[in-house]
N, C-alpha and C positions, 0 to 999 in steps of 0.2 A: 630425205633425212627432216628438212625443212619443215616437214609436216609434224614429223614426232616430235619437235623440237616445240612447236607453238603449241601441240596439244598435250602435253606435259605442262606446260606452263599454265597453260588454259585448266586444267584437272587441276594444279597444285591452287591456283588461285580461288577457282570455287570451292575446292576442298576447305581452304581454312575458314571461308565465309560460312559454309556447311557446318562445321565441325564445331566453328564457336559461336554463330550464330543462336541468338535466346530463339528464335522463331520453329526451331525443329525441337523445341524441348520434349514434347511428349517422344521422342527416339532417345537413347542412349548416344553418346558421341561415338562407340563402337559400330554402334546398327548404323548409323548415317555414315559412316565412313566406310564399312563393309555395301551398303546401298551403291554408295555413289563409286568405288572401286567396281563393282559388278556393272555401273552403265559404262563409264570407261572401258572396261573389257570387252562387251558387248559391242561398242562402238567402233573397236578396233579389230574384231570379227566381222563386223558388216563391213568395214570399209575392204577388207583382204575380200571377202567375197565378192565386191564389185569390182575387185582389179583385179584379181587372179582368177577366178571363177566363171564372170560376167566380165571379159577387160574391155567390151567396147564402151569407151568413157559415154559417147554421145548419146546412148540407148540407159544410162546406170542411172538409174531413180536417184541414189546418193550423190552425184555430182550434177545432173542436170539442172536442177531449181539452184544450185550455187552457180553454176555460170552463166546461167539467164541473169542472176544477180547482180556477175562484173559488167556484163555488158549494159544491163540498166544504171548502174552506177556508173560507169563511164561516160551516162547520157547528163549526169549532175556537173561534169565538165565542161561540157559543151554547151547547156543550156537546162541552167537549174529551175527556171520556169518549167520548162517539159518536164523533167525529172519529178518535181514537185506532183506536176498534176496525173502524173502517171501512178506515181505513187497513192493518190488521194482517190484514183477510180473516176477522174473527169478529165480525160486527155482530148485535146481540140483536133481536128482535123490534118492539122499541120503537123503534129505528134506521131501521127503514124510512122513518119519513118523511123524514128527510134524503136517504136514498137515491133515492127518489123525485122527488126536486127535480130530478137531473141527468137529462139528456136520452140519454146513451151509454152510462151504467152498465148498463143493457141494452140487448141485441140484439134488434132485431124478427126477424131469421133469427139464430138460435143453434143450430145441430144440431152440437156439437163437444165436444171433450173441456176447453176454457178459452176465457174472454172476454179477448181481449185487449186490448182498450179498456181495461180496468182498471188493468193495470200505468201506462199514460202516463198518466192519470188523477191517479193516485193521486203520481207522481213529479213533478207540476205542482203538485199539493197541497201539497207539501213544498216545493217551492222558492219558492213564493208567499208563504210564513212569513218568507224574508229579500228576495225581490226587490219585496215588498208589490204581486205580480200584475202587474209590467210585462214584458210580452209579449215585448218586444226581451231582456229580461236571460234569461229560460228560454230563447228561442230560443238565445242564445248558449252557454247549458250543453248544451243539445240538439247542436249544433254539435262542442262539445268534445269528447262521451262520441263522434262518429260520428267525428271528427280520430283522438283515441284508439285507436280500433277499428282506424282505417285504418292508422297507426304499429304496430301490435300485427300487422297482416296482412304491411306491409310486410316486418319483421323476421321473420317465419315462412316470407314468400316468400324472404329473403335466404338461408335455410338452404339452400335446392335451386337457387339460381342463382347463376352467376357475374356476369349482369348486372343491374347495380344499377339500372338506367332501368327493366329491363321488370318489377322490384318494386314501383318507386315508380308508374308508368303505370297497373297494375293495383289496387293499393291506393287510388292518388287521383286517376287522370284520366278514367276510365268515366266518360261523359255520365250516363245513366239513373242510376249509382250515386253517381255524387257530386249528381244532382238530388235524388231521392228521401230521400239520408241528411241531408239539410240544412235538417231543418224539425222541428218539434214532431211528430214524426210517429213510428210505432215502425219504422220504418227505422234512424235515428238510434240508436234502443237496440238494435238487431238488429244494425247493425255493431258497435258495441260489446263487447257479446256474443260473436259468430261471433271476433271479433278477438282476442278474451280468452282465449277457449277455445283457438283455434287455438296462440296462441303460449303460453300456461301447460301446456299439453300437451307442447310442443316442450321446455319449461324441465323437466317433469318428467320428462323421460325423459334429457336432457343430463345435468343437474346438481338433484337434488331439492331444493325451497325452497318453505318453509311458506307464504311467499306465493303462491307459483307453485298450489300446490295451493288456497289461499284465493279467487283469482282462477278457477280452476278449476271450483271449486263453484258461486260468485256466477255465473259466465257459463252453466252449466248449469241453475240457478234460475230465469235471466230468459230464457232460450229457451224452456222449459217452458211458463213463465205468458206470452211472447208469440207466439213460431210456433213451436207445439208440432212442424210437421209438417217444419220446419227442421231441427229435433234430429234426429225418425226419420229423416231421409233421410239426415244426416250419421251416424249411430251406426254401422250396418255400416260404413264405409269407414275409419271410425276402428279399428273393431276389427281389418279388413286390414292396416292400416298396422301396427297393432301386432304382427298375426300375420305378419307378411310379416318384421318385424325380427328376429322367433323364430327363421323358418324359412329364410329367405334365397331362398324359392322360390315362384314362382307358383302353382302345383297345392295343395303343402300349407297355404299361407295361403287359399286362396281354400275349401278344405274344413273347415279349422279354423274361418274365420267361419262357413261355414254350417250347421255343426254347434251352436254358440254360440246363433246364432239360432234355430237350428230348438229348443233348450232355454230358450230366453228365451220363445220364442213360447208354448210349452207353458205353461210357467210363467204366462204371464200370462191363458192359458185357464182354467189352474185357478183364478187367486185371482178373475177376473172374468169367469165364463162369458158372462153376457148381452151383453158388447162384442164387436164384430165389426168389423175395419178394414173390409172391403168395406161395410158398411152406414154407417160415419162418412164415408167419401171419397163414399158415394151420396148420404148426408145434404147436405155441405158443397156439392157439385154444385148440389144441388136448389136449396138455399137461394141460391146466388149467382146463379141463373136467378131465381128469383123477385124477388131485390130490386133486378136489373140491369133487369127489365121493369118493377117499380114506381117506379123514379126516370127510366124512359125512357132509360138509358144510349145514346147515341149509337154508339159504336163495338161494338155487339153483332156475334158472331159464331155461325155453328151449332157446337152439340157436339153428341156422341152421349150421349145419357141412359143412365147406369149404371143397371143391376137388380140389384146383387149378385152378379153372376156374377163370377167368376174368369177366363173365359176374355174377357168383355169388357172388362174392368180390362188384360188382356194386349193386346189388340186397341186400348184407347187409347191405350198407354204411348207407341208411335211416333208417333200422332196428336197428342199432347198435345206430344210436341218437336216435332214440325213445324208446330204453330199456334205457338208462343214463337218460332222460328225466322223463320216467315213474315212475319207479322203484326208492325206496319202497313204493310200493301202498299202500292205505289205510289198507289192510287186514294185510299188512307187519309190522303195527306200535306196537312195543314192550317195545319200551325203547325211553330216550331223544335222542338219536343217530339216529333213526330210525324217530322221530319225525320232528326232525332239519333239516334232510337231505329230508324230504317230503316237507316241509315248502318252502327249499330252491329252491328244483322243480318247486313248485306253482309261486314263484317268478320267476324264468328262464321261465316258460312258457308265463306269464303274460308282462315280458318285449319282448319274442319274438314276442309274438300276437301285441303289442302295436306297435313294430316296424314296422311288416310287414302292418298292417292297416293304419298306420300313413305316412307310406313310400309317398305314393299320395301328400300329403299335407307338407312335410319339404323338405331340400335339398337334392342331391342325396350324396351318401353314402362316405363318406370320403374314403382315402385308407388305415388309417391306423385304418377305422372301418371296413372293409373288412378283412383287413389283422388278425384282432384279431379275428375278429368272425369265418374266416373261419380255423385259427390254432385251437381254440378250439372246433369248431364240427368236425374238422380231429381226434382230439383227442378223444373224446366221441365215434364217429364210430368205432375206433378204440379197445378202452375201451369197449364199446356196443356190439361188434359182437366176442371178445375172452373172455372175460370174464364172464362167467355163473354164477358168484356168485353175489347179491346185494352187499353186503357189501365191495366188493371189487372191483365193479365199482362204488361206492360214493368214496372209497378212491384214486381208478385211477384218479379220474376225478378231485377231488380237486386242483391240484397245478394248473389247464387252467383257473379254474372259476374267478379268479380274472378279466383276460384278457376279457372273456365273459360279465360279468355284466358290467364292465367299458365301454364298447363300445356298449352292448346294452342301457343304459341309456340315452346314448348321439345320441341314433338313434328314441326317443321317440319324440313324437311331442312337440312343444315349450310352447303350452299350458299345456300340462304333467310337464313339468321340469319348467315350472313357478310356477304350483301349489305346486309342492315338496319345491322349493325354500323358498316358502312365509311363508312355516311350522315354529313355533319359533323355535323347537328344531334342525332343518337343522341350523338357524341361530346363534343357542346357539353353536352349536357342531363348524360352520365355525370360531366362533369368538374367539375359546378356542384353535384352530388348530395353 
């Protein structure tokens, strides 16, 4: 009951800001309210799933980062200096007695570049100083971050499309993205960082401003601390987009991007001679397989083990994409989550087929469509080849679904797009955005 009360208070507070603020003027007040209420509904659904379907709180992602944040906030009352150092990432040896109180500050399987649990724990630990540890209020803050990221994505998409409803649907209405970005989870902050980065880059290119530059730097820092593989997958395609704007031709832009990436890779090899990206991927896959076995994950699928060989990785790329598009299969449909994920995949496959078969009839692929599709499929392949659990695959691919859906729709034939645009409900939606 206490959670519901504070959650409704938080929802009302942020709604009043979203509804009346001039920040969101590219959407009508009605559209803003609808999108915000959808976020709130998805948040309730996520909390329900993690309390009723998966009732063990210590293993529930929707609660474990918040609970560790409560523990870290308590440290502030005992030793504010230690609390500050832990937040800043510069703890002393003596601070280990406080760090060891948390359950998820360290991960049992941690073969990677960064521990992405810690940023979410830190955010909660700071919020608790204001919210007094009320879960409902913290949740509303994460919802607002996610909403803000969605709005930035909407503005980014609008730059490339005359179809306002497509940009709105991609940014706010995709079931998996909506669900997983509506909790005290990494995905909520990830949506804010992705949306912030795309929008700020667009702003910097169109008309430079210091505010856009600060947002760009902040977004990159969050991505590096949260999901570094998203940044690694995105970086080449951002380079390509800038190169294309310079050369206005596909091949020169592609060769320029490849050359810059080669120089960058050589530089990283020189600076970090012991680091190998293939070994990192192999370790991440091994960690995920071991974790899935340890918790007896119910939706495991077989994956081909990596061996550090580049040819094995090349073989796994199409398999990884296939896994993310195929699962959950019809035999795995158990609840509303799996059904929605299955239907989402059907739409994706239909759009991919429409783009492939319709390609000879319509214009050549735009540079932004190539970049968005390439980025999305890169993430799909990384997720599909390293995560042997269907639920994890659905969750980890959700932040890039807006890019893929948006780009694929604009790859469809003019006849198909015209048919969709003539539907009365599409016209009704467009008029109210």
